[in-house]
C-alpha positions in Angstrom: 20.9 106.0 238.8 22.5 107.1 235.5 20.2 104.8 233.5 17.2 106.6 235.0 18.5 109.9 234.0 19.2 108.6 230.4 15.6 107.5 230.3 14.3 110.8 231.6 16.3 112.7 229.1 14.8 110.5 226.3 11.2 111.3 227.5 12.0 115.0 227.7 13.5 115.0 224.2 10.6 113.1 222.8 8.0 115.5 224.3 10.0 118.5 223.1 10.3 117.3 219.6 6.6 116.5 219.2 5.8 119.9 220.8 7.9 121.6 218.2 6.1 119.6 215.5 2.8 120.9 216.7 4.0 124.5 217.0 5.5 124.3 213.5 2.2 123.1 212.1 0.4 126.1 213.7 2.9 128.5 212.5 2.7 127.1 208.9 -1.1 127.6 209.0 -0.5 131.3 209.5 1.3 131.8 206.2 3.4 134.9 205.7 1.0 137.3 207.3 1.5 137.2 211.0 2.7 139.5 213.8 3.6 138.9 217.5 0.0 138.5 218.7 -1.0 136.0 216.0 2.3 134.1 216.6 1.5 134.1 220.4 -2.0 132.7 219.7 -0.5 130.0 217.5 1.9 129.0 220.2 -1.0 128.8 222.7 -3.2 126.7 220.4 -0.4 124.4 219.4 0.4 123.7 223.2 -3.2 123.2 224.0 -3.3 120.5 221.4 -0.4 118.8 223.0 -1.5 118.9 226.7 -3.5 115.7 226.7 -0.7 113.6 225.3 1.8 115.0 227.7 -0.6 114.4 230.7 -1.1 110.8 229.5 2.7 110.4 229.4 2.9 111.9 232.9 0.3 109.5 234.3 1.6 106.4 232.7 5.2 107.1 233.9 4.0 107.9 237.5 1.6 105.0 237.9 3.9 102.6 236.1 7.0 103.4 238.0 5.6 103.8 241.5 5.3 100.1 242.1 8.9 99.6 240.8 10.2 102.4 243.0 8.6 101.0 246.1 8.9 97.3 245.5 10.8 95.0 247.9 11.4 92.0 245.8 14.6 90.6 244.3 16.5 93.3 242.3 14.3 96.1 243.7 17.3 98.1 244.9 18.6 98.3 241.4 15.2 99.1 239.7 14.2 101.7 242.3 17.4 103.6 241.4 16.3 103.6 237.7 12.8 104.7 238.5 13.5 107.4 241.0 14.7 110.1 238.6 11.8 109.7 236.3 9.2 109.7 239.2 11.0 112.6 240.9 11.0 114.7 237.7 7.4 114.3 236.9 6.1 114.8 240.4 8.2 117.8 241.2 6.3 121.1 241.3 
């Protein structure tokens, strides 16, 4: 189960770093003249640009790991413990 949490942490960090890169680009486009409303709009626009890649990551993790999680073959008891944290995190409300 620990390996699954390590993999989950890696995916979360990857998404967070890329999100920060998008937000940084939007803030740099503003230049020096910005206030709270302009900064808020930049955050919204930057996150809208990132929503599709996050959803693609979500669907590939869910659909890729569900067969691993519910498999019954040799070694499935080990692999299901690795897949459970990632599927549980992405499918939680």
